[in-house]
C-alpha positions in Angstrom: -25.1 27.7 21.2 -27.1 30.9 20.5 -29.1 32.6 23.1 -32.2 32.9 20.6 -34.1 30.7 18.3 -33.3 30.9 14.8 -36.6 32.2 14.1 -36.2 35.1 16.4 -33.0 36.0 15.0 -34.6 35.9 11.4 -37.6 38.4 12.7 -35.1 40.6 14.8 -33.2 41.0 11.6 -36.3 41.4 9.1 -37.4 44.0 11.6 -34.1 45.9 11.7 -34.5 46.1 7.7 -38.0 47.6 7.8 -36.4 50.5 10.1 -33.6 50.9 8.1 -31.1 49.6 10.9 -28.8 48.7 8.1 -25.8 48.2 10.6 -27.7 45.8 12.4 -28.5 43.8 8.9 -25.1 43.9 8.0 -23.7 42.7 11.2 -25.9 39.2 10.9 -24.2 38.8 7.4 -21.1 36.5 7.2 -18.3 37.7 4.8 -19.7 35.4 2.4 -23.1 36.3 2.6 -22.1 39.9 2.2 -19.6 38.8 -0.9 -23.0 37.5 -2.5 -25.1 40.4 -1.8 -22.5 42.6 -3.3 -22.4 40.3 -6.5 -26.0 40.4 -7.1 -25.7 44.1 -7.1 -27.2 44.5 -3.9 -26.6 48.5 -2.9 -27.6 48.5 0.8 -27.6 52.5 0.4 -30.6 52.1 -2.2 -33.0 50.0 -0.4 -36.4 50.6 -1.0 -38.6 51.6 1.8 -40.4 48.5 3.4 -43.4 48.2 4.9 -43.8 44.6 6.1 -42.5 41.0 5.8 -43.7 37.3 5.8 -41.8 34.5 6.4 -43.3 31.9 4.2 -41.2 28.9 4.5 -38.3 27.7 6.9 -36.5 24.2 5.9 -33.6 23.0 8.0 -30.8 21.2 5.7 -28.2 20.0 7.9 -26.8 22.6 10.3 -28.2 25.4 7.5 -32.1 27.0 8.1 -33.0 28.3 4.7 -35.7 30.8 5.1 -37.7 32.3 2.2 -39.3 35.6 3.1 -41.4 38.3 1.3 -40.8 41.7 1.7 -43.1 44.6 0.8 -42.8 48.2 0.4 -41.8 50.7 -2.8 -40.5 47.4 -4.1 -41.8 43.9 -3.4 -39.3 41.4 -3.5 -38.4 37.8 -2.0 -35.1 36.8 -0.3 -33.9 33.3 0.1 -31.8 33.6 3.5 -29.7 30.6 5.0 -29.1 31.3 8.7 -26.2 29.2 10.4 -25.0 29.0 14.1 -21.6 30.8 13.5 -19.8 30.8 17.1 -23.0 30.8 19.1 -24.5 33.5 17.0 -27.1 33.1 14.3 -25.7 34.6 11.2 -26.6 34.8 7.4 -24.3 32.4 5.5 -26.1 32.9 2.4 -28.5 35.3 0.4 -30.3 35.0 -2.6 -33.2 36.8 -4.5 -36.0 34.6 -5.5 -37.6 35.7 -8.8 
């Protein structure tokens, strides 16, 4: 069981993204989520400067927690992140961009 709530893990990850701590963000990704990010054309080095985030929804489907998060900055986008307890740590198990 993770030491923090899934909501706190999501907030910490979003804050890391805002300040450009890409190592922290990547550490929260499972290999499958990293592959999804790369297949989607996500280039972590070309991230836009972000100024804020808003968790728009959180739903649970079995062991998965699906968050819809809107990011704002140089380029606004909305991410759908599936978080899961992996070995006692919250990890992003799936990632998609919401059009």
